[in-house]
N, C-alpha and C positions, 0 to 999 in steps of 0.2 A: 543843727543838721550838719553832718560830715560829709564833704565831697570828695571824691577821688581826684588825686593831683592831675592825672592826665585829662579828665574831663574839664577841669578848671582851666588848664592851660589851653585846651582847644577853645573854650569859651572866650578866653582873653583874645586869642589870635583872630577869632572871627568877629566878635562884637566890638573889639577895640576898646574895652574898658580902660580908662586912664586913672590912676590913682593921683589925685591932685590934693594933698593934705587930707582933710577928711571929706572932700567933695568927690563923688563919683558920677561920671558922664553916663547916664542911663539912655544910650542910643539904642539899645536892644535889651530885651530881659530874657535871661536863661529860665526855661521852664523845667524844673526838676520835680518829679513826684515819686512817691513811693510806689514801686512797681506792683502791679496787681496780676493775678493769674489771667492769661489770654493776651497780655500786652507782649507780643513778640514781632519783631521786624521779619518780613519775608522777602527773599530775594531769589533771582534765577541766574545762572551762569549765562553768559553771552558769547556768541561767536560772530565775527565780523571779518570781512575781507579787507586787507590792507588798502587804505584811502577810502573806506566807506564810513558810515556813521554808526556808532554804537549807543544804545538807549539802556540806561542803568535805572531799574525801578525798584523802589523799596515801599512795601506796604505794610500797615498794621491794621488788623481788623478792629481791635478795640483800643481806642487811645483818648486819654483824657487830657488833651492839650499838652502832650509831651513833645519836645523838639526832636527832630530827625536830621541826621547828618550823613553826607557821603564823604569818604576819604579814599584816596588812591593808594597804590602798593606801597608808596614811600610814606604813608601815613600823613599825607598833607591833606588838609580839609578842602574839599572842592566845593560843597554847599552846605550851609547850616540853614535849616529851613528854606526860606526863599532868598537867603543872602549869599552872594558869590564871594568865596573866600580866596581862590587862587586866581591870579591874573593870567588866564589862558583864554584867548578868543575862541578856541575851538570847544569850549565847554560852555553849555547853555542850560537854562532851566527849562523843563518841559512842563512840570506840573508839581505845585507844593500845596499840600492841605494837612489836616490833622491825620489823615489815614494814608498819605502817599507823598513821596518825594521821588521824582523822576528827573533825570538830567540826561543830556546828550553830549557825546564826545565825536566831533566831526573830523574828517581827514585823520582817520586812526592809522598810527604807525605801529611798527613791530615793538617799538619801546613802550607802548601803551599797555601791553599785555601784562596780566598779572592779577593779583586778588584784591578787589575793591571791598570796602567795609562800609555797611550801613549801621549806624548806632542809634538807638532809641534810648533818650536820656531819662530813663527811670532810675530808681535807686534799688539795687545797682544797675549800672548801664548794661543794656542788652544789645548784642550785635548779631549781624548775619552777613555771611561772606558771599560774594559773586565773583566768579573767575571769568575774566575777559580774555578770549582766546583770539588772536589776530592771525588770519590765514595770509601766508605769502604767496603772491600770484606768480606763477612761472612765466618767464619771458618766452617770447615766441621762439620756437625751437629752430635750429639751423642744421642743415645737413652738409656734411663735409666728406672729402674722399673720392668724389667723382670727377673724373678727367676725361673730357670728351675728345676723340671717340674711344670706345672700348672695342677691342677685337673679339670676335667670337671665340669662345673657349676659355678667355681670361677670367681669373678670379677677381671679383669685385668686392671692395669692403667700404661700406658706408657707415658714417657715424652720426648719430643724431644727438644734439646736446640742448639742454635748457637749465636756466639759473633762477635763483630767487624763489624757489617754492619752499613753502612750509605748510604742512609736513612735505616730504620728498614726493615728487610728482611721479607718475607711472608713464612710461613710454612703450608704445605699441607700433609695429611695423605691418604695412599692408602692401600687397603686390597684385595687381588686377583684382582689387577688392576682396582679396583673401588674405587673412592674417597669417603672418610668419611667426611661428613660436620658437624656433631655434636661433635665439639672439643672446648677446652678452649685455648685462646690466651693471652700471657702476654708480654708486651714490657717495658724494663728497661734501662735507660741510663747508659753508662759505665762511669768509673771514669774520663777519659779524657773529658768527657762532649761533645764528638763528635760523638761516635759510640753507637750502641744499642746492647743489649743481648736480644734475642727473645726466647720464649719457647711456646710449645704447649702441651697440655695433652689430651690423648685419653682414654676413659674408655669404656669397653664393657665386657659382659659376654661370657665366651668361651664355646664351645662344641667340641665333637670329630671331627666335619668337620673342625676345625680350626687346627688340628695337621698337621705340615709341611707347613703351610701357611706363606708366607713372608709378614711382615707388613713394609711398606715403608714411611719414613719420607722424604719429599722432600722440599728443600730450594730454592725459586725463588728470584732472585735479578737482578737488571739492570746491575750490574757490571760482571755477570757471562756470558754474551753474549749468552743468550738462552740455555745455558748448566747448568741446575740446579745441585746442590749438593744433594746428597742422603745418607740416612743411613737405613739400613735394619736389621730387627730382624726376624729370623725364629722361629716360635711358636712350642713348644713341650707340647703336651696336653696328660695326662694319663686318661684313662677311663676304665670302666669295659667291659668284653668281651661281644660281640653279637654272638649268636650261631644260626646255621641253619642247618638242617639235609637234605641231598640230596640223594634220592634212585637212584640206577643205572637203574631201570626200573619202570614204573608206574603201572604195573600189575605183581606183583610176581607170579609165578607159581610153583607148587609143582614139586620137582625134579630138579629144575634149581637153580643156585647160585644168591645170592643177596649181593650187596655192599652198605652200608650205609656210607656216607661220612659227617662227622662232621666239617662244616665250621664255625671257630671260628675267630674272629677278636677282638683285644684289644691292649692296650699299658699300661704296658709292655706286650709283646707277651705271650698269655695264655699258662700254663704248659700242658703236655700231657693230653688229654681229658680222662674222665672216662665214660665208657658205662655200663649201667644196663638194666635189663629186668623186667618189672612189679614190680619196687621197690627194687630189689634184684640183685644178681650177675648173670652173664650170665649162664644159665643151662647146656650147652653143650660146653666146651671149645675145645674139638676136632673139632666140625664143625663150631663153632663161634670164628674166630680168629681176634684179634684186632692188626692192624698194623698202628701205628701213629695215625691218625685221622680217619682211616676206620675200619668199622666193616664188615668183610666178613663172610657170612653164606653160608656153602656149602650144596647143595642138600636140598632145602627147603621142609618141610613137615608141616602137620596141627598143630603140637605141637609147631611150631615156632611162631604161632599167639600170639600178645600181644602187649605191649606199650614199646617201646625202648626209653631210655633217653641218651642224650649226654650232659655231664656237663664239662664246661670249667672254670678255675680259674686263676686269676693273683692277683698281690700284691693289686690291688684296690678292687676287689670284684669277685663275681661268678655269672655265668648265665647257663641256660640250655635250651634245646629244645627236643620236644618228636615227635615220629613217630610211628603211629599205623600201625602194620604189619597184613595183612590179605592175607593168602596164598590161591590162586585161583586153581581150578581143571582145568587142561589144556583142557579136553574135554568140560567143560561147556563154557570155554572161546571161544573154537573153533565154538560151536554152536551159541553163541552170535555173532560171528564176521560176519557170512553169512547173505545176504539179507532175509527178510521175503516174500518169493514169494507168499504165500497165500494172505497176506495183499494186496500186490501190484496188484494181480489179482482181488480181490474184488472191489478195488478202480476204476480199469479200467471197470469192468463190470457195476458198478453204473453209471459212466459218459457216457458210451454208451447208456444205457437205457433212461437217462434222455434227450439225444440228440434226439433219435428216437420219443420219446413221444412229444417233442416240434415240431418237423417236422410234425408229424401227425395232431396235433391240428391246426396248422397254414394252413395246406392244407384244413381242414374242414371249417375253417372261411372264407377263400377266396372264395371256391366253393359256399357256400350259399349266400354271399354277391353278386356275379355274377348273380345267379339265381333270385334273388329279383328284380335286375335292368331290366333284361330282361322281366320279368312278367309286371311290371308296364308299361314298354314301349309299349307292345303289347296291353295292356288294354286301353291305351289311344288312340290308333289307330283304335279301332273297329267301332266306330260310326262317325268318322271323314269323311267329304265329300271330302276333299283333303289333301295333304301332309302337308301343313303348320298347318292346324287345328290339325293334328294328332301329330305333334310335341308338340304343345301347350298343348294339353290334356294330352299328356304323362309326361310333366314336372309337371303339376298340380297334376296329379295322383301320381306321384313319391313323391311329398312333403307330401301328405296326407298318403301315404304308410310309410313314414319315422316315422310319429307319431303313427302308429298302429302296425308296424311290430314287430314280436318276432323272436328270434333265438333259434333254439334247436341244441344242440351240443351233 
């Protein structure tokens, strides 16, 4: 029997056969058989996340006690049947039988990636390849480029970066849970020439509505098992105050109180507001009391009419709003509040008159139309010798009458 040199060498390395003169140490026996049809090793490619455990399985449907062997990409024998050949604590036997040889590789690293070979020691030796793919897990992303605070109207540039992914990870941006598509993407190979560093840059101009908004950078990768990694940056936007005056009543009346509220929003929060009247100080401090953002005017009178201004200031800028006060006479308002009975009565009278006139004219028209018909019918029957002739004459007369008749209303 002639053996292949490579098969013999692997046999010596595994079984540890020592040639000592004419004596051989039979610690194991290599089983080689003439190959028969149907004896083929079957394997499958395996994908595992870095740091995980890979299971390599080799099966033979028909095997007549022929040995099986697993070897790594460097052609080092890992297991020969149930005997471990490589001293690596990460590699363990899972199952060994005539029909299967399965081994596990724990704490898989990127260097373990490659093509593994299962050999069935028939004559000739038959092999099957299984490619082990190791996924590089991307590191937690980091967002850079934000310096607090940002002024309203400024252009902001944020960069999200993650390293160690294999294949290259995908980066997506979200603002207010809405994805932003117009971004820049950069992929660079790491020093180990196996993994990648990926970065994405987002540019946008901020306004006051962006204050407190969370901008999210999301990293998607097949190694993350549908649970993406995210980084979040909450925006802080500074802007000038916005001011609005809200009166306590839409119709201020003489003798009643009035409260004007100065509603101001800004960041930083505006300082205490300043109230003025017609461009100057409040004329009657005893009746016009400022409490926080409110101006309380007690017992309104006509002299309070004028333009009131509320002014709010923060470190970014200043803004103001105006309110024109017109004090109304309570009696005049009461008169305007009631319905105008005279106007309503006039409208009802016109409607009744038009309705009666319409009914009268319609009655006159119907009465004259009926009289014309009867007259023509009688005229046609005067000279008729019989009833049939009377009817015919009446129809002819009525036609002629239609051409000549006039109506008087």
